[in-house]
Every structure is written in C-alpha cells, then in structure tokens.
C-alpha positions in Angstrom: 60.0 115.1 146.6 58.8 116.4 149.9 59.9 119.8 150.6 61.4 118.4 153.9 64.4 116.4 154.2 63.1 112.9 155.1 64.0 110.8 158.1 66.7 108.2 157.9 64.3 105.7 156.6 62.9 107.6 153.7 66.4 108.9 152.4 66.4 106.3 149.7 62.6 107.4 148.6 63.1 110.9 148.4 66.5 110.6 146.5 68.7 112.2 149.3 71.8 110.5 149.9 73.0 110.0 153.6 76.5 108.1 153.9 77.3 105.3 156.5 80.0 104.8 158.6 81.6 102.2 156.3 81.7 105.2 153.5 83.8 106.7 155.9 86.8 104.2 156.0 88.6 103.2 159.3 89.2 106.7 160.2 85.3 107.4 160.4 83.9 104.4 162.5 84.6 104.6 166.4 86.2 107.6 166.9 85.1 110.5 169.2 85.1 113.8 167.6 87.9 115.7 170.0 89.4 119.0 169.9 87.0 119.9 167.0 84.8 122.4 169.0 85.7 125.4 166.7 85.4 123.5 163.7 82.1 122.5 164.6 81.0 125.6 165.5 81.5 127.1 162.5 80.1 124.6 160.5 76.9 124.9 162.7 76.7 128.7 162.2 77.0 128.1 158.1 73.9 125.6 158.5 71.9 128.1 160.4 72.8 130.7 157.9 71.5 128.4 155.1 68.3 127.7 157.1 67.4 131.0 157.3 67.8 131.7 153.6 71.3 132.9 153.3 73.9 130.4 151.6 77.5 130.0 152.6 80.7 127.9 151.4 82.6 126.3 154.0 86.0 124.4 152.8 88.0 121.8 155.4 91.1 122.0 154.3 93.9 119.6 155.5 96.3 116.4 154.7 95.2 113.0 154.4 93.9 111.6 157.7 93.4 114.8 159.5 89.7 114.2 160.1 88.2 116.0 157.2 85.4 113.1 156.4 84.8 112.7 160.1 83.7 116.4 159.9 81.3 116.3 157.1 79.7 113.3 158.7 79.1 115.4 161.6 77.8 118.1 159.7 75.5 116.1 157.7 74.1 114.4 160.7 73.5 118.0 162.2 71.9 119.3 158.9 69.4 116.5 159.0 68.2 117.6 162.8 67.9 120.9 161.5 65.5 120.3 158.5 68.1 120.6 155.8 67.9 118.2 152.6 71.4 116.6 152.1 72.9 115.4 148.7 76.5 114.5 148.6 79.4 113.3 146.2 82.9 112.4 146.6 85.9 112.8 144.0 87.9 109.7 143.2 91.6 109.1 142.0 90.1 106.9 139.2 87.3 109.2 138.0 89.3 112.5 137.8 88.7 112.2 133.5 85.0 111.8 133.9 83.5 115.0 132.7 80.6 116.2 135.4 81.1 112.7 137.5 81.2 114.5 141.0 77.8 116.8 139.6 76.4 113.8 138.5 76.7 112.1 141.8 75.2 114.8 143.6 71.7 115.3 141.6 71.5 112.0 139.5 70.1 110.3 143.0 67.8 112.9 143.5 66.2 112.8 139.8 66.1 109.1 140.0 64.0 109.2 142.9 61.8 111.9 141.8 58.3 111.3 139.9 58.2 111.9 136.2 56.5 115.2 136.5 58.9 116.0 139.4 61.8 115.2 137.5 60.5 117.1 134.4 59.8 120.6 136.5 63.1 120.3 138.2 64.9 120.1 134.5 62.8 123.0 133.0 62.8 126.4 132.8 66.6 127.3 134.3 67.6 123.9 134.8 66.9 123.1 131.3 70.4 123.1 130.0 71.4 120.4 132.4 69.0 118.1 131.1 71.1 116.5 128.5 73.6 116.0 131.5 71.4 114.6 134.3 69.0 112.6 131.7 65.0 113.3 131.4 63.5 116.5 131.3 63.7 118.4 128.1 66.6 116.7 126.8 65.4 115.4 123.7 64.4 119.2 122.7 68.3 120.6 123.1 69.3 118.8 119.9 73.0 118.8 120.7 75.7 117.4 123.4 77.6 119.1 126.6 80.3 120.6 125.4 82.6 123.5 125.3 81.9 127.4 124.6 78.1 128.6 125.1 76.5 125.0 125.8 79.3 124.4 128.5 78.3 127.6 130.4 74.9 127.0 129.9 75.6 123.4 131.7 77.0 125.5 134.6 73.7 127.4 134.7 71.6 124.7 134.0 73.1 122.6 137.1 72.7 126.0 139.5 69.2 126.0 138.3 68.4 122.6 139.5 70.2 123.2 142.8 68.0 126.2 143.2 64.8 124.6 142.8 65.8 121.9 145.1 66.8 124.6 147.6 63.4 126.2 147.0 61.6 123.1 148.3 64.1 122.7 151.6 67.2 124.5 152.3 69.7 122.4 151.1 73.4 120.9 151.9 76.0 120.2 149.4 78.7 118.1 150.5 81.8 117.0 148.3 84.3 115.2 150.0 87.7 114.7 148.2 87.2 117.9 146.0 91.2 117.6 145.1 89.8 114.3 143.0 87.0 115.9 141.6 86.7 116.4 137.5 87.5 119.7 136.0 83.9 120.3 134.6 82.4 119.8 138.1 84.9 121.8 139.9 83.8 124.8 137.2 80.2 124.1 138.2 81.4 124.1 142.2 83.1 127.2 141.6 80.1 128.6 139.6 77.7 127.9 142.4 80.3 129.3 145.3 79.9 132.7 143.4 76.5 132.7 143.7 75.4 130.6 146.4 74.5 133.5 148.9 71.1 134.5 147.6 70.2 130.7 148.1 69.4 128.6 151.2 72.7 126.4 150.3 75.5 125.4 152.5 78.4 123.9 150.1 80.6 122.0 152.3 83.8 120.6 150.5 86.7 118.7 151.5 89.9 119.5 150.1 93.7 118.7 150.2 96.2 121.8 148.9 97.4 120.4 145.5 100.2 121.2 143.1 100.0 123.8 140.8 98.1 123.4 137.3 94.8 123.9 135.7 93.5 121.3 138.5 95.1 123.6 141.1 94.0 126.7 140.0 90.1 125.4 140.1 90.8 124.6 143.7 92.4 127.6 144.7 90.0 129.6 143.0 86.9 127.4 144.8 88.6 127.8 148.0 90.0 131.4 148.1 86.7 133.1 147.5 86.6 136.2 149.8 83.3 134.8 151.7 84.7 131.3 151.9 85.2 130.1 155.5 88.5 127.7 155.2 88.5 125.4 158.1 91.5 123.7 158.8 91.3 121.1 161.5 95.1 120.4 163.1 96.6 117.2 164.5 95.4 115.9 168.0 97.4 117.1 170.9 98.9 114.6 173.5 95.9 114.9 175.8 93.4 113.7 173.0 95.6 111.3 172.0 95.5 110.1 175.9 91.6 110.2 175.8 91.2 108.0 172.8 94.0 105.5 173.8 91.9 105.2 177.3 88.7 104.7 175.5 90.4 101.9 173.6 92.5 100.4 176.5 89.5 101.1 179.3 90.7 98.1 181.3 94.6 99.1 181.9 96.0 102.3 183.1 98.3 103.8 180.1 101.8 104.2 180.7 102.7 107.9 179.9 105.7 107.0 177.5 103.4 104.6 175.6 100.8 107.6 175.0 103.8 110.1 174.3 105.2 107.4 172.0 101.6 106.8 169.7 101.6 110.6 169.8 105.1 111.2 168.5 104.8 108.0 165.9 101.5 109.1 164.3 102.2 113.0 164.5 98.7 113.2 166.1 97.0 112.2 162.9 93.5 110.7 163.7 93.8 108.4 160.7 97.0 106.9 161.9 96.2 107.0 165.1 93.2 105.1 164.4 95.2 102.5 162.5 97.6 102.2 165.0 95.2 101.3 168.0 93.7 98.9 165.7 96.6 97.0 165.3 98.0 97.3 168.9 94.6 95.8 170.0 95.1 92.5 167.6 98.6 92.2 168.7 98.3 92.7 172.5 101.3 94.5 173.2 101.9 95.6 176.6 100.8 99.3 177.2 104.2 100.6 178.6 107.0 102.7 177.7 109.2 99.3 176.8 106.5 99.2 174.0 107.2 102.4 172.4 109.5 100.5 169.9 107.1 98.0 169.0 104.5 100.7 167.9 106.5 101.6 164.9 107.0 98.0 163.7 102.9 97.5 164.2 102.2 100.8 162.5 104.3 99.8 159.5 101.7 97.2 158.4 98.9 99.7 159.1 99.8 102.0 156.9 101.7 100.4 153.9 98.3 100.1 152.1 97.4 103.7 152.7 100.8 105.2 151.2 101.0 102.6 148.3 97.7 103.9 147.1 98.8 107.4 147.3 102.0 106.6 145.5 100.5 104.7 142.9 98.4 107.7 141.9 101.7 109.6 140.9 104.2 108.7 138.3 107.1 106.4 138.9 109.6 108.9 139.3 107.6 109.9 142.5 108.3 106.6 144.1 111.7 106.8 143.5 112.3 109.8 145.3 110.4 109.0 148.1 112.5 105.7 148.1 115.5 107.7 148.1 114.5 110.1 150.8 113.7 107.1 152.8 117.1 106.0 152.6 118.7 109.3 152.9 116.6 110.1 155.9 114.5 113.5 157.0 115.8 116.7 155.7 117.5 115.1 153.0 119.0 117.2 150.3 116.9 117.7 147.2 120.1 117.2 145.0 121.3 114.3 146.8 117.8 112.8 146.8 117.7 113.4 143.1 121.1 111.9 142.6 120.0 108.6 144.5 116.8 108.5 142.4 118.5 109.1 139.2 116.1 111.9 138.3 117.0 115.6 136.3 116.0 118.3 138.1 112.7 119.0 136.3 111.4 115.3 137.4 112.9 115.8 140.8 110.8 119.0 141.2 108.0 117.2 139.6 108.1 114.3 141.9 108.4 117.0 145.1 105.1 118.6 144.2 103.5 115.1 143.6 104.7 113.9 147.1 103.9 117.1 149.0 100.2 117.4 147.5 99.6 113.6 148.4 100.6 114.7 152.0 103.8 112.3 151.9 106.0 115.1 152.1 106.0 118.1 153.6 106.1 121.6 151.7 109.2 122.8 153.8 112.8 123.2 153.2 114.7 120.2 153.3 112.5 117.1 152.1 110.9 115.6 155.4 108.0 113.2 155.5 104.7 114.2 156.8 105.0 111.9 159.9 107.6 109.1 160.7 105.3 106.0 159.9 105.2 107.0 156.4 108.5 106.9 156.0 109.2 103.6 157.6 106.6 102.3 155.8 108.1 103.4 152.4 111.6 102.4 153.6 110.0 98.8 154.9 109.0 98.1 151.2 112.2 98.3 149.8 113.7 94.7 149.1 116.9 94.0 151.6 119.3 93.8 148.6 117.9 96.7 147.0 118.0 98.6 150.1 121.6 97.6 150.8 122.5 99.1 147.5 120.8 102.1 147.6 122.4 102.7 151.2 125.9 102.2 149.5 124.7 104.7 146.7 124.0 106.9 149.2 127.2 106.6 151.0 129.2 107.4 147.9 126.9 110.4 146.8 127.2 111.6 150.3 131.1 111.2 150.5 131.8 112.7 147.0 129.6 115.8 148.4 131.7 116.5 151.3 129.2 115.0 154.0 130.5 114.4 157.5 131.9 110.9 157.7 129.6 109.8 160.5 126.6 110.2 157.9 128.3 108.6 155.4 129.6 105.5 158.0 125.6 105.0 158.8 125.0 104.0 155.4 128.1 102.0 154.9 126.9 100.0 158.0 123.3 99.4 156.5 125.3 97.5 153.3 126.8 94.3 153.5 130.8 94.1 153.1 132.0 93.8 149.4 135.9 94.1 149.8 135.8 98.0 148.9 138.9 99.3 149.8 137.3 102.7 149.7 134.7 102.1 152.4 137.2 100.6 154.8 139.2 104.1 154.6 135.7 106.0 155.3 135.0 103.6 158.3 138.6 104.4 159.5 
C-alpha cells in the first residue's frame, strides 16, 4: 500500500474506501453545508493534529437527519486533500449481532487490496492476534478462534496493532457512521482505540445518536464521554438557512416569507426533513406562498413515512402502539393516558418511550412530544380510518374519566363517527 493516500482514481487499488454521494442518502446530495462553520473548524483542527502526529477522537452526536453524515463526507474530502489515508465503516440495524462487523468493514478492504507480502507484514507482530478475524497473515498459526477472555483482549490489541501499522505509512482518518448500530465487539475496539489513539497520527471520527441505557448504550457512552473526546453536536437550521436553501431550490421565483417560515416550522429545521420536503414540493409544483403552508404538511407526510417506518420497525410492537397513541392524543400527552390507550403496562410503556426517544421519534422531556410535527402527522396518517376513529373514541373515554377538560374530550369525539352513545351526547352538550 502506498504510504501516501491515493488520489480518487487510485482509491480502489490502495484499499482505501471513499464513500460516494449515493452512500449518504437523500440528505447528503445537493445541499449546501450551511451554519456548520464551527463544526468544520473543529474537525479540521483534529485532522491537522493527526497529520502532525497527535491523534484525536471526534464524535458527531445528534438526532436522525441533523446532518452528521454530511459532515463526515466533508471531513473525508478535507482529509484526502490534507494527505491523510481514509478508511470508513457504517453500522447497520440488521448487522448489530455480527461480531466485529464494523471492524471488518474498516480493515478488510485494505487487506484485500494489499499484496500478499504486505498483508503478511500488517498481520504480524502486534497485528497477529487480528489475523484470524481479518484473514490471511499468520492466522494458521494461532490455532484457536476469536473468543472471550484473553483471546478477546488480544483481538482488540491486534486491531490496534493493524491501525498503528497503517498510520505509520500515512496519517489516518478512521470514520464510523451510525456507530449506535455497531456491534458490541466493534464498539469495544473503538473504545479501546479511543483511549490510545493520541499517541498515533490517527483521527477517529464517529457519528452517533443518543441511545437508551443498557450494555450497548454504556459502550457508546464510554466511547463518546472520554475526557479528550471532542463531542460536536450539530444543531437544526435557523430560519435564515432554510430561506437560503429554499432560494437555491426555487431560484426562479421570489419566496413568500410565510412559505419560508412554514417550511422551517414544519421540518423543525431538520436538514433531512427539509431536503425531503423540498424535493416533494418541486415534484408537486406547489405555489410558494403563505397559502401553501398547510399543503406543506400534506406533502411532507409521504416523504417521511418511509423514514419513520424504518425506525419503528427496529423497535418492539409496543413502541409502535405507543407512538400511535401519542399521535392520537397529541403532543404533550400524559404517559399514563398514552399507555392506557396503547394497552401497555407501566414497564412496557417506559421501554417503549426509551426506544422512541433513542430513535429520535419522541423528545426526551416531560410529556410525550414528537421531535417534529411531520413525525406525528406521518404516524397519524398511517392509521386506518376506522382504527383511528376507534382510537379517538377510546381516547375521549380515557380523558373523560381522568377528569380532563370537556373541550379536549370533545375534540376526540368529533373525530369519531356517531354511534348512538348517550354519554357522547352528554359530553358534547
């Protein structure tokens, strides 16, 4: 492997994987990096530090769609321009049980592209314990599988040894996107490396979402909360940034201020949702005036439904039931009432709330509130009409017996069809 990072044409031959815009999904393509100057400066400083021989760890932490992957892409481009080699990996919901899956993504392309003699060098000495995991080298001399105890620790140290050898050839940027979906052994390796990386010309750059407590969450916390880890938290776009992006997309016509504000409030400034919304607006050809604000929400439902459904599919059915209950009750719903509507006991309700918060569907605050209005609308729209009507009727009953204001109860009854129920008439009167 060439000690200098290759140019774009030579990436495949050198085993250094660079992502393509398509890898980033809809949020990665075609959107300017606005209001990310501080984040980019901090990443650039860490790249300069690694290039000078002092390693660093930077964690991009934030909710889904906030633009972490887009920042990773910018960091990799800057690293290549600064003569760093780049290796990357991404955690996946369907691969969390594959031991060392993320670690394999990082190193296997490099080893596969290396010549036989070079591969042997990388996997000997300090790197030898990782040979059985990564293939080749002296794996035939180890005589035992990668397992627990001493062998597990040896594997971690072996992966560290391979990292050190790669970094000795050229300063190295290691990128792990969606680290919250990484397998546990890979997270252990990332934590092991993070505590030792400062003596190497290596920048470890990870993107994570806050997770619920548990063994997996503790490993993430250990990785991100180290004393020398720079945690970068990108925020949502301001109204000015939204206006700039809308002007980029609709340059041919002036934008009504009410339309811009409607896009901002509807998406909560979330870059992913905003990108999806802009794409849908362009396809639908809506007039860009304040009169279109209500239509914005309607358009947004179809663009985020798949996004929401993918996240709900990763959670137990109880989480979907609770999300539907909150969508019916509305933002700020009482947890006890939502649990009653979802037919969940207290323990299952707590687990469902934790899961929905970890997936950036609900906010982690008092009262049950969705992270942005489109999420609630998308979940509500997925309910079949008759099921939705029954849910509103049941919500009205729960609220009435809980002593809620009659006006709030009546709003649910009006969303349900008449059923000849005398109690409903009494409440409405």
